[in-house]
Short mmCIF file of the C-alpha atoms (twelve columns), coordinates in Angstrom:
data_MODEL
# 
_entry.id   MODEL 
# 
loop_
_atom_site.group_PDB 
_atom_site.id 
_atom_site.type_symbol 
_atom_site.label_atom_id 
_atom_site.label_alt_id 
_atom_site.label_comp_id 
_atom_site.label_asym_id 
_atom_site.label_seq_id 
_atom_site.Cartn_x 
_atom_site.Cartn_y 
_atom_site.Cartn_z 
_atom_site.pdbx_PDB_model_num 
ATOM 1  C CA . MET A 1  -23.437 -11.480 -9.951 1 
ATOM 2  C CA . GLY A 2  -22.813 -8.193  -9.007 1 
ATOM 3  C CA . ALA A 3  -20.686 -7.234  -6.009 1 
ATOM 4  C CA . SER A 4  -23.856 -6.348  -4.017 1 
ATOM 5  C CA . LYS A 5  -25.044 -9.674  -4.222 1 
ATOM 6  C CA . ILE A 6  -21.464 -11.144 -3.099 1 
ATOM 7  C CA . SER A 7  -20.893 -11.911 0.600  1 
ATOM 8  C CA . PHE A 8  -17.476 -11.196 2.334  1 
ATOM 9  C CA . GLY A 9  -18.700 -11.687 5.418  1 
ATOM 10 C CA . ARG A 10 -18.355 -8.550  7.723  1 
ATOM 11 C CA . LEU A 11 -16.204 -6.707  5.161  1 
ATOM 12 C CA . SER A 12 -17.887 -4.271  2.933  1 
ATOM 13 C CA . PRO A 13 -17.491 -4.332  -1.195 1 
ATOM 14 C CA . ALA A 14 -15.325 -1.393  -0.570 1 
ATOM 15 C CA . GLN A 15 -13.062 -2.827  2.059  1 
ATOM 16 C CA . VAL A 16 -12.677 -5.899  -0.187 1 
ATOM 17 C CA . HIS A 17 -11.603 -3.743  -3.131 1 
ATOM 18 C CA . ALA A 18 -9.269  -1.678  -0.816 1 
ATOM 19 C CA . ALA A 19 -7.560  -4.697  0.338  1 
ATOM 20 C CA . LEU A 20 -7.287  -6.168  -3.494 1 
ATOM 21 C CA . ALA A 21 -5.949  -2.870  -4.801 1 
ATOM 22 C CA . TYR A 22 -3.332  -2.839  -1.839 1 
ATOM 23 C CA . TYR A 23 -2.001  -5.975  -2.957 1 
ATOM 24 C CA . TYR A 24 -2.373  -5.474  -6.470 1 
ATOM 25 C CA . THR A 25 0.120   -2.374  -6.278 1 
ATOM 26 C CA . LYS A 26 2.061   -3.835  -3.247 1 
ATOM 27 C CA . THR A 27 5.429   -4.279  -5.168 1 
ATOM 28 C CA . GLU A 28 5.062   -0.481  -6.435 1 
ATOM 29 C CA . ILE A 29 4.057   0.706   -2.615 1 
ATOM 30 C CA . ASP A 30 7.300   -1.271  -1.316 1 
ATOM 31 C CA . ALA A 31 9.470   0.289   -4.220 1 
ATOM 32 C CA . ASP A 32 8.357   3.694   -3.190 1 
ATOM 33 C CA . LEU A 33 8.821   3.315   0.569  1 
ATOM 34 C CA . GLU A 34 12.288  1.834   -0.172 1 
ATOM 35 C CA . ALA A 35 13.286  4.893   -2.125 1 
ATOM 36 C CA . GLU A 36 12.047  7.075   0.428  1 
ATOM 37 C CA . GLU A 37 13.765  5.227   3.161  1 
ATOM 38 C CA . ARG A 38 16.966  5.837   1.073  1 
ATOM 39 C CA . GLU A 39 16.287  9.323   0.496  1 
ATOM 40 C CA . TYR A 40 15.733  9.876   4.164  1 
ATOM 41 C CA . ASN A 41 18.927  8.026   5.315  1 
ATOM 42 C CA . ALA A 42 20.819  10.221  2.716  1 
ATOM 43 C CA . LEU A 43 19.588  13.094  3.950  1 
ATOM 44 C CA . ALA A 44 19.984  12.062  7.638  1 
ATOM 45 C CA . GLU A 45 23.845  11.245  6.942  1 
ATOM 46 C CA . GLN A 46 24.100  14.719  5.337  1 
ATOM 47 C CA . SER A 47 22.953  16.509  8.490  1 
ATOM 48 C CA . ARG A 48 25.231  14.632  10.750 1 
ATOM 49 C CA . ARG A 49 28.246  15.952  8.936  1 
# 
């Protein structure tokens, strides 16, 4: 059955794909966000000195 034949309620196949792609890479996204937060905190600490 093709994607155009599957019903996702009010979601389009593109929206379903976006959600699945997000959760598939969520660990990587979370790691990137944590690294950016650590870098921000380090730079903020340097600017306070």
